[in-house]
ROMAR-425597 format. One line per 5 residues: number of its first residue (from 0); their letters; for each residue x, y, z of N, C-alpha, C. Coordinates in steps of 0.05 Angstrom, whole numbers, plus 5000, padded with zeros to 4 digits. Layout:
REM ROMAR-425597
NUM) a) X Y Z X Y Z X Y Z  ...
REM end
This chain:
REM ROMAR-425597
0) mikrg) 4527 5177 4921 4541 5169 4897 4541 5192 4877  4562 5194 4862 4565 5215 4842 4573 5202 4816  4559 5209 4795 4566 5199 4768 4588 5216 4756  4609 5204 4746 4630 5219 4733 4641 5202 4710  4640 5213 4686 4651 5199 4663 4638 5172 4658
5) grtma) 4612 5170 4665 4598 5145 4661 4602 5125 4682  4619 5131 4703 4624 5112 4724 4613 5123 4750  4606 5105 4768 4596 5113 4794 4620 5115 4814  4623 5139 4825 4645 5143 4844 4633 5143 4873  4648 5131 4891 4639 5131 4919 4642 5158 4931
10) hvdpq) 4660 5174 4922 4664 5201 4932 4680 5217 4912  4680 5243 4915 4696 5261 4899 4713 5277 4918  4739 5279 4913 4757 5294 4930 4762 5321 4918  4751 5343 4930 4755 5369 4918 4784 5378 4919  4801 5364 4935 4829 5372 4937 4845 5365 4912
15) wslrd) 4834 5350 4894 4849 5342 4870 4855 5368 4855  4880 5377 4857 4886 5405 4849 4897 5407 4820  4907 5386 4809 4918 5388 4782 4898 5378 4761  4891 5353 4764 4874 5341 4742 4859 5318 4753  4834 5315 4746 4818 5292 4752 4805 5284 4725
20) hsqeg) 4818 5266 4711 4808 5258 4685 4799 5230 4685  4776 5225 4672 4767 5197 4670 4756 5193 4642  4759 5168 4633 4747 5159 4609 4739 5130 4613  4726 5118 4595 4715 5092 4599 4736 5072 4608  4733 5062 4633 4751 5041 4643 4777 5051 4654
25) wqira) 4781 5078 4654 4807 5088 4664 4803 5116 4676  4818 5121 4697 4817 5147 4710 4844 5153 4721  4852 5178 4720 4877 5187 4731 4872 5212 4748  4887 5215 4769 4886 5239 4785 4914 5247 4793  4919 5272 4797 4945 5282 4804 4943 5308 4820
30) evcpk) 4962 5312 4837 4964 5336 4852 4992 5340 4862  4998 5365 4869 5024 5371 4881 5024 5362 4910  5044 5346 4918 5046 5336 4945 5061 5356 4962  5051 5364 4985 5065 5383 5002 5089 5371 5018  5092 5345 5017 5114 5332 5032 5141 5335 5017
35) wirvk) 5162 5334 5033 5189 5333 5023 5196 5304 5017  5200 5298 4991 5204 5270 4983 5232 5268 4971  5247 5247 4980 5274 5242 4970 5278 5212 4963  5296 5208 4944 5303 5181 4936 5334 5178 4939  5342 5156 4952 5370 5152 4957 5381 5128 4941
40) fdgrf) 5405 5132 4929 5418 5111 4914 5448 5114 4918  5461 5092 4924 5490 5092 4927 5499 5113 4948  5484 5115 4970 5492 5132 4992 5486 5162 4989  5472 5170 4967 5466 5198 4964 5438 5201 4952  5427 5225 4955 5400 5230 4945 5402 5238 4915
45) iadsk) 5388 5223 4899 5388 5229 4870 5363 5242 4861  5344 5244 4879 5319 5260 4874 5312 5273 4901  5306 5298 4900 5301 5313 4925 5282 5336 4918  5257 5334 4927 5238 5354 4918 5216 5359 4940  5207 5384 4941 5184 5392 4957 5161 5399 4939
50) qvliv) 5163 5390 4914 5141 5396 4894 5135 5371 4877  5137 5348 4889 5131 5324 4873 5101 5323 4866  5095 5309 4845 5067 5302 4839 5062 5274 4850  5039 5271 4862 5030 5244 4869 5007 5237 4850  5011 5215 4836 4993 5208 4814 4981 5180 4819
55) tetgr) 4955 5178 4816 4941 5153 4820 4924 5148 4795  4925 5124 4785 4907 5117 4762 4895 5090 4767  4874 5085 4752 4859 5060 4756 4876 5036 4756  4873 5019 4777 4887 4994 4779 4916 4995 4787  4926 5019 4795 4954 5022 4802 4957 5036 4828
60) lpvyy) 4979 5031 4842 4986 5044 4867 4995 5073 4862  4993 5090 4882 5003 5118 4878 5033 5118 4871  5040 5138 4854 5067 5141 4844 5076 5170 4848  5101 5174 4857 5112 5200 4858 5127 5207 4832  5122 5231 4822 5136 5241 4798 5151 5267 4806
65) fpkkd) 5177 5267 4801 5194 5289 4809 5199 5309 4786  5197 5335 4791 5204 5355 4770 5232 5351 4761  5237 5356 4736 5264 5352 4724 5286 5367 4740  5279 5391 4750 5299 5407 4764 5308 5395 4790  5292 5376 4801 5298 5364 4827 5310 5336 4825
70) vnldv) 5319 5329 4801 5330 5302 4797 5359 5305 4788  5376 5287 4797 5404 5287 4789 5407 5271 4763  5406 5285 4741 5406 5272 4714 5434 5260 4708  5454 5268 4723 5481 5258 4717 5484 5228 4721  5467 5217 4738 5469 5188 4743 5451 5172 4725
75) fkpse) 5437 5185 4706 5420 5171 4687 5435 5163 4662  5430 5139 4652 5441 5130 4627 5417 5121 4610  5415 5130 4584 5392 5124 4568 5389 5093 4564  5365 5084 4564 5358 5056 4559 5345 5054 4531  5347 5031 4519 5333 5027 4494 5303 5020 4498
80) kqvtd) 5296 5015 4523 5269 5007 4528 5250 5031 4525  5228 5026 4511 5206 5046 4508 5180 5031 4508  5160 5043 4520 5133 5031 4522 5113 5052 4514  5094 5044 4497 5073 5062 4489 5049 5057 4508  5043 5076 4524 5020 5074 4542 4996 5086 4528
85) pnkgn) 4974 5071 4525 4951 5081 4510 4938 5106 4523  4942 5109 4548 4929 5132 4562 4948 5155 4567  4974 5149 4571 4992 5171 4580 5012 5179 4558  5019 5162 4539 5038 5170 4519 5062 5151 4517  5084 5162 4506 5108 5146 4501 5125 5147 4527
90) qlfwh) 5130 5123 4539 5145 5121 4564 5174 5114 4558  5192 5131 4565 5221 5127 4561 5234 5119 4587  5255 5103 4585 5268 5092 4609 5298 5100 4610  5309 5100 4634 5337 5105 4639 5348 5085 4659  5374 5078 4657 5387 5063 4678 5398 5084 4698
95) issgg) 5403 5074 4723 5417 5091 4742 5445 5079 4745  5465 5096 4743 5493 5087 4745 5508 5105 4764  5519 5094 4786 5534 5110 4806 5552 5091 4822  5576 5100 4827 5595 5085 4844 5601 5057 4833  5602 5054 4807 5607 5029 4795 5584 5009 4795
100) rtven) 5561 5019 4803 5537 5002 4804 5516 5013 4784  5504 4995 4769 5484 5003 4749 5458 4986 4754  5436 5000 4755 5410 4987 4757 5394 4994 4732  5385 4974 4717 5373 4979 4691 5344 4987 4694  5336 5005 4676 5308 5013 4672 5295 5020 4699
105) avwsy) 5309 5036 4715 5299 5043 4741 5284 5070 4742  5286 5085 4720 5274 5111 4718 5257 5113 4693  5235 5128 4694 5220 5133 4669 5208 5161 4669  5202 5169 4645 5188 5194 4640 5171 5191 4615  5155 5212 4609 5138 5210 4586 5145 5232 4566
110) sgahq) 5149 5224 4541 5155 5242 4519 5129 5245 4503  5121 5270 4498 5096 5274 4484 5072 5263 4499  5071 5269 4525 5049 5258 4541 5022 5267 4529  5003 5248 4530 4976 5254 4521 4964 5277 4537  4944 5290 4526 4931 5312 4539 4921 5305 4567
115) eavyl) 4911 5280 4570 4901 5271 4596 4922 5270 4618  4947 5268 4609 4969 5266 4628 4992 5286 4622  4985 5309 4611 5005 5327 4602 5022 5338 4625  5012 5338 4649 5027 5347 4672 5051 5329 4679  5052 5305 4667 5075 5287 4672 5099 5294 4655
120) qdhys) 5095 5312 4636 5117 5321 4619 5139 5333 4637  5164 5327 4631 5187 5338 4646 5187 5330 4676  5175 5307 4681 5176 5295 4708 5187 5266 4706  5200 5258 4727 5212 5231 4728 5202 5215 4751  5199 5189 4747 5191 5171 4769 5211 5148 4770
125) fswnk) 5212 5134 4793 5231 5113 4798 5217 5087 4805  5228 5065 4796 5218 5039 4805 5225 5036 4834  5205 5031 4850 5208 5033 4879 5231 5016 4890  5232 4991 4881 5251 4972 4893 5278 4972 4879  5282 4989 4859 5307 4991 4845 5326 5013 4856
130) vdawy) 5316 5028 4875 5332 5047 4889 5336 5038 4918  5353 5051 4933 5360 5041 4960 5340 5049 4982  5329 5073 4980 5311 5082 5001 5295 5106 4992  5271 5108 5004 5253 5131 4999 5247 5145 5026  5244 5171 5024 5238 5186 5049 5216 5206 5044
135) eeeee) 5197 5207 5064 5178 5229 5067 5188 5245 5091  5196 5270 5086 5209 5286 5107 5233 5270 5117  5234 5263 5143 5257 5248 5154 5250 5219 5159  5227 5210 5151 5218 5183 5156 5221 5165 5131  5235 5143 5134 5238 5124 5111 5211 5111 5107
140) ifvha) 5203 5109 5082 5177 5096 5075 5182 5072 5057  5163 5054 5057 5167 5028 5044 5144 5021 5025  5150 5004 5006 5131 4990 4988 5121 5008 4966  5108 5030 4973 5097 5049 4952 5090 5075 4966  5085 5095 4950 5076 5121 4960 5050 5118 4975
145) rdpys) 5047 5133 4997 5022 5132 5011 5001 5149 4997  4977 5137 4995 4955 5151 4982 4944 5172 5002  4944 5198 4994 4934 5218 5013 4905 5215 5020  4890 5199 5005 4861 5195 5011 4855 5168 5022  4876 5154 5031 4872 5129 5047 4877 5136 5076
150) rvdai) 4859 5125 5093 4861 5130 5122 4862 5104 5136  4878 5103 5157 4881 5079 5174 4875 5087 5203  4855 5075 5215 4847 5080 5243 4849 5054 5258  4863 5054 5281 4864 5032 5299 4849 5039 5324  4826 5026 5329 4807 5034 5349 4802 5012 5369
155) pasrh) 4808 5016 5395 4801 4996 5415 4771 4992 5416  4763 4966 5419 4735 4960 5417 4728 4939 5438  4702 4933 5440 4692 4912 5459 4678 4890 5444  4682 4888 5418 4670 4866 5402 4680 4839 5413  4663 4819 5411 4671 4792 5418 4681 4778 5393
160) vqiel) 4707 4773 5392 4719 4761 5368 4729 4733 5375  4721 4713 5359 4730 4686 5363 4740 4676 5336  4763 4661 5337 4774 4650 5313 4777 4620 5316  4768 4605 5296 4768 4576 5298 4785 4564 5276  4802 4544 5284 4818 4528 5266 4813 4499 5271
165) dgviv) 4804 4484 5251 4800 4455 5254 4784 4448 5279  4763 4464 5283 4745 4459 5305 4754 4469 5332  4777 4481 5334 4788 4491 5359 4787 4522 5359  4777 4533 5381 4777 4562 5385 4806 4570 5393  4820 4583 5375 4848 4590 5380 4851 4619 5389
170) adskr) 4830 4635 5388 4831 4662 5398 4803 4669 5406  4801 4682 5430 4775 4690 5441 4780 4716 5456  4769 4738 5445 4775 4764 5457 4750 4782 5457  4748 4798 5479 4727 4818 5480 4740 4846 5482  4765 4848 5474 4779 4873 5475 4798 4877 5451
175) pvily) 4787 4871 5427 4804 4874 5403 4810 4904 5398  4831 4908 5382 4835 4934 5369 4828 4930 5340  4808 4944 5330 4799 4941 5302 4814 4961 5285  4826 4951 5264 4840 4968 5245 4823 4972 5220  4814 4996 5217 4798 5004 5193 4816 5018 5173
180) etglt) 4816 5008 5149 4833 5020 5128 4816 5025 5103  4818 5049 5092 4801 5057 5070 4800 5036 5048  4776 5028 5041 4772 5010 5019 4776 4981 5026  4783 4974 5051 4788 4947 5059 4770 4939 5082  4765 4913 5085 4749 4904 5108 4766 4907 5134
185) pryyl) 4753 4908 5157 4768 4911 5182 4785 4887 5188  4807 4892 5203 4824 4871 5214 4822 4873 5244  4822 4850 5257 4819 4849 5286 4846 4841 5299  4857 4859 5314 4883 4855 5327 4877 4847 5356  4889 4825 5365 4882 4813 5391 4906 4813 5410
190) hqedv) 4900 4817 5436 4921 4815 5456 4931 4786 5458  4957 4783 5462 4969 4757 5462 4956 4739 5484  4947 4750 5506 4935 4735 5527 4909 4722 5518  4897 4732 5496 4872 4722 5486 4875 4702 5463  4900 4694 5458 4906 4677 5435 4921 4652 5446
195) rldll) 4916 4629 5434 4930 4604 5441 4958 4605 5430  4976 4617 5444 5003 4620 5435 5018 4593 5432  5008 4573 5447 5020 4546 5446 5016 4533 5419  4998 4544 5403 4992 4533 5376 5006 4548 5354  5022 4568 5362 5035 4585 5342 5066 4581 5343
200) kpvdl) 5078 4582 5320 5108 4582 5319 5117 4603 5300  5137 4619 5308 5147 4640 5291 5160 4629 5265  5158 4645 5244 5170 4637 5218 5188 4660 5209  5206 4653 5191 5225 4672 5181 5213 4688 5157  5193 4705 5164 5180 4721 5144 5173 4748 5155
205) ttrcp) 5180 4768 5140 5171 4796 5147 5160 4809 5122  5141 4826 5126 5130 4843 5104 5129 4872 5113  5128 4890 5094 5127 4918 5100 5101 4930 5090  5089 4948 5105 5066 4963 5096 5072 4993 5098  5065 5008 5078 5072 5037 5079 5056 5052 5101
210) ykgva) 5034 5040 5110 5017 5053 5130 5021 5042 5158  5032 5018 5161 5033 5006 5187 5061 4998 5196  5079 4992 5178 5106 4985 5186 5115 4957 5178  5132 4945 5194 5143 4918 5188 5129 4897 5205  5119 4877 5192 5104 4855 5206 5120 4830 5207
215) sywta) 5118 4816 5230 5130 4789 5233 5107 4769 5233  5113 4744 5227 5092 4724 5222 5096 4698 5239  5073 4684 5243 5072 4658 5256 5056 4639 5239  5062 4613 5241 5046 4592 5230 5031 4579 5253  5006 4572 5248 4989 4559 5268 4989 4529 5262
220) svngr) 4990 4512 5283 4989 4483 5280 4968 4473 5299  4947 4461 5287 4924 4451 5303 4917 4423 5294  4917 4404 5312 4910 4376 5306 4926 4365 5283  4952 4372 5281 4969 4363 5260 4967 4377 5234  4949 4397 5233 4945 4412 5208 4959 4440 5211
225) eyndl) 4974 4447 5191 4988 4473 5193 4975 4494 5176  4974 4518 5187 4964 4542 5172 4987 4561 5170  5000 4560 5147 5025 4575 5143 5021 4605 5142  5038 4619 5156 5039 4648 5156 5012 4660 5161  4998 4649 5180 4970 4657 5185 4967 4682 5203
230) vwsyk) 4987 4686 5220 4984 4707 5240 5008 4726 5237  5002 4752 5242 5023 4772 5241 5020 4792 5263  5042 4807 5267 5042 4827 5288 5062 4849 5281  5057 4873 5290 5075 4895 5287 5089 4902 5314  5114 4895 5315 5129 4900 5340 5133 4930 5345
235) splpe) 5138 4945 5324 5142 4974 5325 5127 4987 5303  5100 4988 5305 5084 5000 5284 5090 5030 5281  5082 5040 5258 5083 5069 5254 5065 5084 5274  5072 5108 5281 5057 5123 5302 5027 5124 5297  5019 5125 5272 4990 5128 5266 4974 5104 5276
240) vheve) 4986 5081 5279 4972 5057 5288 4986 5044 5312  4996 5061 5330 5011 5050 5353 4994 5032 5370  4968 5034 5368 4950 5017 5385 4953 4988 5379  4963 4980 5356 4966 4951 5349 4993 4940 5357  5009 4955 5370 5036 4946 5378 5035 4920 5394
245) gllcf) 5048 4899 5383 5050 4874 5397 5025 4856 5396  5004 4866 5384 4979 4850 5382 4981 4831 5358  4964 4811 5359 4965 4790 5338 4940 4792 5320  4944 4789 5294 4922 4789 5275 4922 4764 5258  4899 4752 5254 4897 4728 5238 4888 4736 5210
250) yhesv) 4899 4721 5190 4890 4726 5163 4862 4714 5160  4842 4731 5161 4814 4722 5163 4806 4704 5140  4817 4710 5117 4809 4694 5093 4819 4665 5094  4837 4659 5113 4848 4632 5114 4841 4617 5139  4826 4629 5157 4817 4614 5181 4793 4598 5173
255) dalyv) 4786 4578 5190 4762 4562 5185 4737 4576 5192  4738 4593 5213 4715 4609 5220 4724 4633 5236  4710 4655 5231 4714 4680 5246 4687 4689 5256  4684 4692 5282 4658 4702 5293 4662 4729 5306  4645 4747 5299 4645 4774 5312 4618 4779 5324
260) dgvrw) 4617 4781 5351 4592 4783 5366 4573 4761 5359  4584 4737 5356 4568 4713 5351 4560 4708 5322  4567 4727 5305 4559 4724 5276 4583 4715 5260  4579 4693 5246 4601 4682 5230 4605 4698 5204  4630 4705 5200 4636 4720 5175 4640 4702 5152
265) slsad) 4630 4710 5129 4636 4696 5104 4654 4714 5088  4679 4709 5090 4699 4728 5079 4718 4714 5060  4715 4720 5034 4734 4709 5014 4755 4730 5009  4775 4722 4994 4797 4741 4987 4785 4765 4972  4766 4760 4955 4754 4782 4939 4740 4802 4957
270) drlpy) 4728 4792 4979 4714 4810 4997 4732 4828 5013  4758 4822 5011 4778 4840 5025 4777 4868 5013  4767 4871 4988 4766 4896 4975 4737 4903 4970  4722 4912 4990 4693 4916 4987 4685 4938 4968  4703 4956 4961 4696 4977 4942 4689 4966 4915
275) rnier) 4699 4942 4910 4692 4929 4884 4662 4925 4881  4648 4924 4904 4620 4918 4903 4602 4942 4901  4615 4966 4900 4599 4991 4901 4579 4992 4877  4589 4986 4853 4572 4988 4830 4552 4965 4828  4560 4942 4840 4542 4919 4839 4520 4921 4860
280) g) 4524 4940 4878 4504 4943 4900 4508 4922 4920
REM end
């Protein structure tokens, strides 16, 4: 453990090349991202840069900020919206208008950025879902920018995993693929042959993960009781986690019991984020 700014950090990343600033209850970090990042709107790229900043601050997902020179300012229309951020400064907004289509308050920048975030001056960021697509190199990315210090490992294992719903063992496997993701508890992905497929029915729900891809869902029905959207699978996962392709994962926090090597897990939704417990011990 390392003390920084009165807070206990689990680790320090020496790669933070621009700024690592912390004050009571808030921390921001930023660095130049080596990836080629582009934003598409109305069939064309309105931001295109190989020098974006990736910025992370306490309680928020990573955000890309584009240098002014790499943004098409011609499609921006000033907005009356302004927000005073106590940590970063005065946040100004713009609409995007192109091809007869206007999306309000889709872009922002900081005027008179505070010293702690002065590197955000003359940089622009976009509301993720208000543009049409984002790209890292030639790969379309979803949901939010990927954190360069988050790692996802999908590892074949021999743990004995059992999942119980309403007194019925609905999954029993000794060959799971365990997905380890930075800051989160493990997820157990199971071969379909090890799951009671007769108790599952597909639902019209998909979600996207920036690290894993597009997930499809199933509802489980046991003894007349339904567990909605309990199971998911990645039909075509991203290459980094190809090992989970076609495997099934149960939402551990919503099953009645999860046993790993005979030990019952006590897992609440809060426990899904174990790093919260670092300072509590």
